[in-house]
VEXLUM-716299 format. One record per residue (C-alpha): residue number from 1; residue in one letter; x negated, y negated, z negated. Coordinates in nm, 4 decimals, always signed. Each point is the difference from the previous one (the first is absolute). Layout:
BEGIN
<r NUM "A" <X Y Z>>
...
***
This chain:
BEGIN
<r 1 "P" <-0.0089 -0.0038 -0.0095>>
<r 2 "T" <-0.0695 -0.3115 -0.0131>>
<r 3 "A" <+0.1049 -0.4482 -0.0437>>
<r 4 "A" <-0.0281 -0.4095 -0.0608>>
<r 5 "A" <-0.1485 -0.0090 -0.3001>>
<r 6 "F" <+0.1008 -0.1617 -0.3238>>
<r 7 "L" <-0.0444 -0.3622 -0.0043>>
<r 8 "G" <+0.0295 -0.0380 -0.3471>>
<r 9 "P" <-0.2113 -0.1496 -0.2699>>
<r 10 "R" <-0.3754 -0.0227 -0.1232>>
<r 11 "P" <-0.0967 +0.1401 -0.3076>>
<r 12 "G" <+0.1143 -0.2064 -0.2629>>
<r 13 "A" <+0.3351 -0.1134 +0.1326>>
<r 14 "A" <+0.3583 +0.1700 +0.0035>>
<r 15 "L" <+0.0127 +0.3046 +0.1078>>
<r 16 "V" <+0.3562 -0.1237 +0.1606>>
<r 17 "P" <-0.0521 -0.2409 +0.3287>>
<r 18 "P" <+0.2028 -0.2681 +0.0573>>
<r 19 "P" <+0.2319 +0.0798 +0.2294>>
<r 20 "P" <-0.0837 -0.2079 +0.3363>>
<r 21 "A" <+0.2349 -0.1888 +0.2177>>
<r 22 "A" <+0.2573 +0.1716 +0.2300>>
<r 23 "G" <-0.1876 -0.1471 +0.3032>>
<r 24 "D" <-0.3754 +0.1286 -0.1458>>
<r 25 "L" <+0.1186 +0.2944 -0.0592>>
<r 26 "G" <+0.1597 +0.0940 +0.3150>>
<r 27 "A" <-0.3552 -0.1000 +0.1800>>
<r 28 "R" <-0.1609 +0.2120 -0.2113>>
<r 29 "V" <+0.2120 +0.3004 +0.0549>>
<r 30 "L" <-0.0157 -0.0640 +0.3849>>
<r 31 "A" <-0.4054 -0.0627 -0.0141>>
<r 32 "A" <+0.0228 +0.3223 -0.1754>>
<r 33 "I" <+0.2314 +0.1864 +0.2523>>
<r 34 "G" <-0.2654 -0.1484 +0.2959>>
<r 35 "A" <-0.3103 +0.1274 -0.1932>>
<r 36 "G" <+0.1454 +0.3287 -0.0794>>
<r 37 "A" <+0.0404 +0.0297 +0.3835>>
<r 38 "V" <-0.2804 -0.0747 +0.1110>>
<r 39 "A" <-0.1970 +0.2384 -0.2715>>
<r 40 "A" <+0.2990 +0.2730 +0.1391>>
<r 41 "V" <-0.2137 -0.0512 +0.3332>>
<r 42 "F" <-0.3061 +0.0693 -0.1335>>
<r 43 "Q" <+0.1094 +0.2920 -0.2627>>
<r 44 "A" <+0.2137 +0.1410 +0.2927>>
<r 45 "G" <-0.3645 +0.0440 +0.1849>>
<r 46 "F" <-0.2294 +0.1292 -0.3163>>
<r 47 "A" <+0.2719 +0.2001 -0.0781>>
<r 48 "A" <+0.0634 +0.2108 +0.3520>>
<r 49 "V" <-0.3380 +0.1049 -0.0451>>
<r 50 "G" <-0.0337 +0.0214 -0.3921>>
<r 51 "E" <+0.3586 +0.1109 -0.0950>>
<r 52 "P" <-0.0077 +0.3458 +0.0979>>
<r 53 "I" <-0.3387 +0.0511 -0.1384>>
<r 54 "V" <+0.1119 -0.1626 -0.3162>>
<r 55 "N" <+0.2903 +0.2226 -0.0357>>
<r 56 "R" <-0.1302 +0.2987 +0.0866>>
<r 57 "V" <-0.2759 -0.0567 -0.2769>>
<r 58 "L" <+0.2646 -0.1460 -0.2409>>
<r 59 "V" <+0.2535 +0.3068 +0.0707>>
<r 60 "K" <-0.1865 +0.3258 +0.1172>>
<r 61 "R" <-0.3208 -0.1712 -0.1676>>
<r 62 "M" <-0.1788 +0.0940 +0.2451>>
<r 63 "R" <-0.4124 -0.1074 +0.0661>>
<r 64 "V" <-0.0188 -0.3372 +0.1996>>
<r 65 "R" <-0.2090 +0.1483 +0.2516>>
<r 66 "D" <+0.2642 +0.2697 +0.0495>>
<r 67 "A" <+0.2423 -0.2428 -0.0493>>
<r 68 "I" <-0.1316 -0.2120 +0.2973>>
<r 69 "L" <-0.0480 +0.3015 +0.2141>>
<r 70 "S" <+0.3394 +0.1399 -0.0241>>
<r 71 "V" <+0.1247 -0.3758 +0.1549>>
<r 72 "K" <+0.0434 -0.0149 +0.3787>>
<r 73 "L" <+0.0128 -0.3286 +0.2025>>
<r 74 "D" <+0.3218 +0.0814 +0.1850>>
<r 75 "M" <+0.1232 +0.0388 -0.3812>>
<r 76 "I" <-0.1338 -0.3869 -0.0718>>
<r 77 "F" <+0.1088 -0.1637 +0.2531>>
<r 78 "G" <+0.3600 +0.1336 -0.0626>>
<r 79 "F" <-0.0177 -0.0624 -0.3993>>
<r 80 "F" <-0.0750 -0.3546 +0.1068>>
<r 81 "V" <+0.3250 -0.0827 +0.1509>>
<r 82 "T" <+0.1494 +0.1451 -0.2927>>
<r 83 "T" <-0.2164 -0.1817 -0.2521>>
<r 84 "L" <+0.0474 -0.3489 +0.1672>>
<r 85 "L" <+0.4213 +0.0335 +0.0114>>
<r 86 "T" <-0.0300 +0.1254 -0.4179>>
<r 87 "N" <-0.2569 -0.3039 -0.0669>>
<r 88 "F" <+0.2532 -0.2617 +0.1698>>
<r 89 "L" <+0.2605 +0.1452 -0.2580>>
<r 90 "T" <-0.2026 +0.0473 -0.3298>>
<r 91 "F" <-0.3125 -0.2351 -0.0053>>
<r 92 "P" <+0.2276 -0.3363 +0.0610>>
<r 93 "F" <+0.2711 +0.1297 -0.2030>>
<r 94 "F" <-0.2097 +0.0850 -0.3128>>
<r 95 "E" <-0.2037 -0.3630 +0.0320>>
<r 96 "A" <+0.3569 -0.1339 -0.0079>>
<r 97 "I" <+0.1246 +0.1655 -0.2631>>
<r 98 "N" <-0.3647 -0.0645 -0.2026>>
<r 99 "T" <+0.0126 -0.3871 +0.0688>>
<r 100 "F" <+0.3810 -0.0452 -0.0714>>
<r 101 "C" <-0.0533 +0.1594 -0.3308>>
<r 102 "S" <-0.3093 -0.1908 -0.0869>>
<r 103 "A" <+0.2347 -0.2560 +0.0034>>
<r 104 "L" <+0.2014 +0.0889 -0.2294>>
<r 105 "P" <-0.0110 -0.0888 -0.3973>>
<r 106 "V" <-0.0652 +0.3566 -0.1442>>
<r 107 "S" <-0.4012 +0.1392 -0.0528>>
<r 108 "P" <-0.2100 +0.1475 +0.2161>>
<r 109 "S" <+0.1011 +0.3499 -0.1243>>
<r 110 "A" <+0.3501 -0.0076 +0.0832>>
<r 111 "T" <-0.0539 -0.1864 +0.3082>>
<r 112 "G" <-0.1816 +0.3199 +0.1046>>
<r 113 "I" <+0.2369 +0.2214 -0.1292>>
<r 114 "I" <+0.2787 -0.1647 +0.2032>>
<r 115 "A" <-0.2016 -0.0324 +0.3295>>
<r 116 "G" <-0.1305 +0.3561 -0.0153>>
<r 117 "F" <+0.3560 +0.1376 -0.1210>>
<r 118 "V" <+0.1823 -0.2163 +0.3056>>
<r 119 "Y" <-0.3097 +0.1089 +0.2838>>
<r 120 "T" <-0.0316 +0.3895 -0.0913>>
<r 121 "T" <+0.3779 +0.0277 -0.0214>>
<r 122 "A" <+0.0719 -0.1602 +0.3119>>
<r 123 "T" <-0.3229 +0.1363 +0.2014>>
<r 124 "L" <-0.0318 +0.3261 -0.1044>>
<r 125 "P" <+0.1795 +0.2060 +0.2891>>
<r 126 "V" <-0.2430 -0.2795 +0.2339>>
<r 127 "T" <-0.3327 +0.1482 -0.2118>>
<r 128 "N" <+0.1081 +0.3554 -0.0024>>
<r 129 "Y" <+0.0998 +0.0060 +0.4047>>
<r 130 "R" <-0.3568 -0.1410 +0.0429>>
<r 131 "Y" <-0.1819 +0.2671 -0.2251>>
<r 132 "R" <+0.1660 +0.2909 +0.1588>>
<r 133 "K" <-0.0984 -0.1448 +0.3655>>
<r 134 "S" <-0.3217 -0.0511 -0.1627>>
<r 135 "M" <-0.0293 +0.3880 -0.0816>>
<r 136 "Q" <+0.1677 +0.0930 +0.2971>>
<r 137 "L" <+0.3020 +0.1617 -0.2282>>
<r 138 "E" <+0.3418 -0.0167 +0.0946>>
<r 139 "V" <+0.2462 -0.3363 -0.0973>>
<r 140 "D" <+0.3343 +0.1095 -0.1578>>
<r 141 "R" <+0.2191 -0.1564 -0.2481>>
<r 142 "N" <-0.1248 +0.1856 -0.3167>>
<r 143 "S" <-0.3043 -0.1532 +0.0788>>
<r 144 "W" <+0.0980 -0.3455 -0.0252>>
<r 145 "Y" <+0.0041 -0.0406 -0.3915>>
<r 146 "Q" <-0.2550 +0.2211 -0.0441>>
<r 147 "A" <-0.2472 -0.0393 -0.3116>>
<r 148 "Y" <+0.1608 -0.3227 -0.0551>>
<r 149 "P" <-0.0964 +0.0175 -0.3978>>
<r 150 "A" <-0.3472 +0.0064 +0.0685>>
<r 151 "T" <+0.0087 -0.2602 +0.3193>>
<r 152 "L" <+0.2177 -0.2468 -0.2645>>
<r 153 "L" <-0.2908 +0.0059 -0.2650>>
<r 154 "R" <-0.2970 -0.0188 +0.2253>>
<r 155 "D" <+0.2012 -0.3381 +0.1913>>
<r 156 "V" <+0.1194 -0.1732 -0.3287>>
<r 157 "T" <-0.3448 +0.1019 -0.1876>>
<r 158 "Y" <-0.1726 -0.1263 +0.3274>>
<r 159 "S" <+0.2385 -0.3251 -0.0057>>
<r 160 "V" <-0.0558 -0.0789 -0.3712>>
<r 161 "V" <-0.4020 +0.0300 +0.0109>>
<r 162 "R" <+0.0126 -0.1826 +0.3192>>
<r 163 "N" <+0.1744 -0.3932 -0.1555>>
<r 164 "Y" <-0.2295 +0.0922 -0.2956>>
<r 165 "A" <-0.2956 +0.0500 +0.1809>>
<r 166 "T" <+0.0490 -0.2938 +0.2467>>
<r 167 "T" <+0.0332 -0.2491 -0.3213>>
<r 168 "W" <-0.3067 +0.1446 -0.1587>>
<r 169 "V" <-0.1853 -0.0541 +0.3312>>
<r 170 "L" <+0.1255 -0.3481 +0.0458>>
<r 171 "G" <-0.0336 -0.0619 -0.3154>>
<r 172 "C" <-0.4009 +0.0870 +0.0334>>
<r 173 "S" <-0.0371 -0.2018 +0.3167>>
<r 174 "P" <+0.2312 -0.2720 +0.0391>>
<r 175 "H" <-0.1096 -0.1260 +0.3308>>
<r 176 "W" <+0.1339 +0.3359 +0.1372>>
<r 177 "K" <+0.4199 +0.0129 +0.0876>>
<r 178 "A" <+0.1639 +0.3156 -0.0397>>
<r 179 "A" <+0.0540 -0.0224 +0.4247>>
<r 180 "D" <-0.3395 +0.0591 +0.0247>>
<r 181 "G" <-0.1481 +0.3437 +0.1832>>
<r 182 "H" <-0.2440 +0.0667 -0.2069>>
<r 183 "V" <+0.1855 -0.0376 -0.3035>>
<r 184 "M" <+0.3085 +0.1913 +0.1861>>
<r 185 "F" <-0.2951 +0.2565 -0.0009>>
<r 186 "I" <-0.0765 -0.0074 -0.3832>>
<r 187 "V" <+0.3037 +0.0414 -0.1384>>
<r 188 "V" <+0.1319 +0.2424 +0.2375>>
<r 189 "I" <-0.2830 +0.2479 -0.0414>>
<r 190 "L" <+0.0192 -0.0839 -0.3962>>
<r 191 "A" <+0.3876 +0.1162 -0.0020>>
<r 192 "C" <-0.0009 +0.2924 +0.2526>>
<r 193 "L" <-0.3327 +0.0972 -0.2976>>
<r 194 "V" <+0.2654 -0.0109 -0.2274>>
<r 195 "A" <+0.2770 +0.1497 +0.1172>>
<r 196 "S" <-0.1946 +0.2452 +0.1730>>
<r 197 "P" <+0.1275 +0.3362 -0.2782>>
<r 198 "F" <+0.3192 -0.0710 +0.1211>>
<r 199 "N" <-0.1153 -0.0318 +0.3745>>
<r 200 "E" <-0.1066 +0.3941 -0.0621>>
<r 201 "L" <+0.3041 +0.0545 -0.1910>>
<r 202 "R" <+0.1877 -0.0525 +0.2922>>
<r 203 "G" <-0.2753 +0.2085 +0.2312>>
<r 204 "Y" <+0.1020 +0.2560 -0.2365>>
<r 205 "S" <+0.3518 -0.0273 +0.0543>>
<r 206 "L" <-0.0175 -0.0161 +0.3891>>
<r 207 "Q" <-0.1542 +0.3458 +0.0263>>
<r 208 "P" <+0.1089 +0.2154 +0.2794>>
<r 209 "A" <+0.2335 +0.2810 -0.1388>>
<r 210 "G" <-0.1913 +0.3043 -0.0070>>
<r 211 "Q" <-0.3027 -0.2106 +0.0215>>
<r 212 "E" <-0.0253 -0.1099 -0.3620>>
<r 213 "R" <-0.3469 -0.0069 -0.2064>>
<r 214 "E" <+0.0374 +0.0550 -0.3500>>
<r 215 "F" <-0.0096 -0.2567 -0.2311>>
<r 216 "R" <-0.3940 +0.0436 -0.1455>>
<r 217 "E" <-0.1262 +0.0661 +0.3583>>
<r 218 "F" <+0.2017 -0.3106 +0.1236>>
<r 219 "F" <-0.0993 -0.2198 -0.2363>>
<r 220 "R" <-0.3912 +0.0535 -0.0169>>
<r 221 "P" <-0.1794 -0.3808 -0.0284>>
<r 222 "V" <-0.2217 +0.0457 +0.3245>>
<r 223 "H" <+0.3643 +0.0554 +0.1880>>
<r 224 "C" <+0.1484 -0.2871 -0.1859>>
<r 225 "L" <-0.3030 -0.2563 +0.0487>>
<r 226 "R" <-0.0647 +0.0851 +0.3649>>
<r 227 "S" <+0.3903 -0.1027 +0.0909>>
<r 228 "T" <+0.0237 -0.2816 -0.2280>>
<r 229 "V" <-0.3194 -0.1824 +0.1547>>
<r 230 "I" <+0.1014 +0.0726 +0.3417>>
<r 231 "G" <+0.3419 -0.1146 -0.0110>>
<r 232 "S" <-0.0469 -0.3137 -0.2383>>
<r 233 "L" <-0.2562 -0.0878 +0.2632>>
<r 234 "K" <+0.2171 +0.0373 +0.2558>>
<r 235 "Q" <+0.2452 -0.1945 -0.1315>>
<r 236 "S" <-0.1540 -0.3289 -0.1198>>
<r 237 "L" <-0.1873 +0.0086 +0.2991>>
<r 238 "S" <+0.2871 -0.0480 +0.1731>>
<r 239 "L" <+0.1916 -0.2335 -0.1923>>
<r 240 "G" <-0.3408 -0.1756 -0.0316>>
<r 241 "V" <-0.0524 -0.0399 +0.3315>>
<r 242 "G" <+0.3751 -0.1170 +0.0743>>
<r 243 "Y" <-0.0331 -0.2861 -0.2502>>
<r 244 "W" <-0.3213 -0.1486 +0.1570>>
<r 245 "C" <+0.1522 +0.0357 +0.3336>>
<r 246 "A" <+0.3427 -0.1670 -0.1083>>
<r 247 "P" <-0.1100 -0.2967 +0.0513>>
<r 248 "S" <-0.1181 -0.0347 +0.3490>>
<r 249 "A" <+0.2230 +0.2634 +0.1030>>
<r 250 "G" <+0.2908 -0.2645 -0.0765>>
<r 251 "R" <-0.1944 -0.2603 +0.1558>>
<r 252 "L" <-0.0335 +0.2091 +0.3468>>
<r 253 "A" <+0.3619 +0.1159 -0.0443>>
<r 254 "R" <+0.1395 -0.3971 -0.0316>>
<r 255 "A" <-0.2159 -0.0778 +0.3137>>
<r 256 "A" <+0.1376 +0.2550 +0.1893>>
<r 257 "L" <+0.3149 -0.1305 -0.0371>>
<r 258 "A" <-0.0426 -0.3050 +0.0265>>
<r 259 "S" <-0.1294 +0.0425 +0.3821>>
<r 260 "I" <+0.2751 +0.2242 +0.0277>>
<r 261 "C" <+0.2905 -0.2058 -0.1030>>
<r 262 "P" <-0.1082 -0.4000 -0.0435>>
<r 263 "R" <+0.1387 -0.2197 -0.1224>>
***
């Protein structure tokens, strides 16, 4: 998963941010949607190559080399369409939800819980569809909300940690902004690492019937470390690059629109 970070207080301030003006909130939500859309394109490229590998490492507990060798070029090209379409649904949606919730007069923990619950409940069918496509498994209605408890715990934890991590990073470097690409990279990788136990539990819950590994075998430390590092880097790089490129992409889009439809 992933979201426009909490634009909250610096250390020493109250943990409940003042509500912004309606126009300012709308601009922030639209900016978050735009950044999420840019991140969706970059992450689709990363995911088309990396997600089939990551899911094989996470669920099948394959070695990285074996997982890479099992992924073919035609699978990558076919999966890119799936990742692009699903990213355009999930990325901007999470960014908008988290940005909107960050403006509510509640704590970062409550913000994260609300954003994580809404996001997971609304988009898990899309997430599971994408997962099953990456693993070349059949998609049916019974799989729409598979592993819901583990996914909900992962996404809520990710969102809460991301909000607090953003506050901490901006407190350490006040000249940075929450939408900076390097800030996004730092807070997303921290959130992914903290939420990784629930991501591993999601992987355990997604094992195909008849191919389940025993609990002790599945959760061997080397398996967990491998899937956590790969998954965290994929997510943080895609969002970091997306937010870094979002301003330039926005300017290019406005210039193209102005050339097509001059005033």
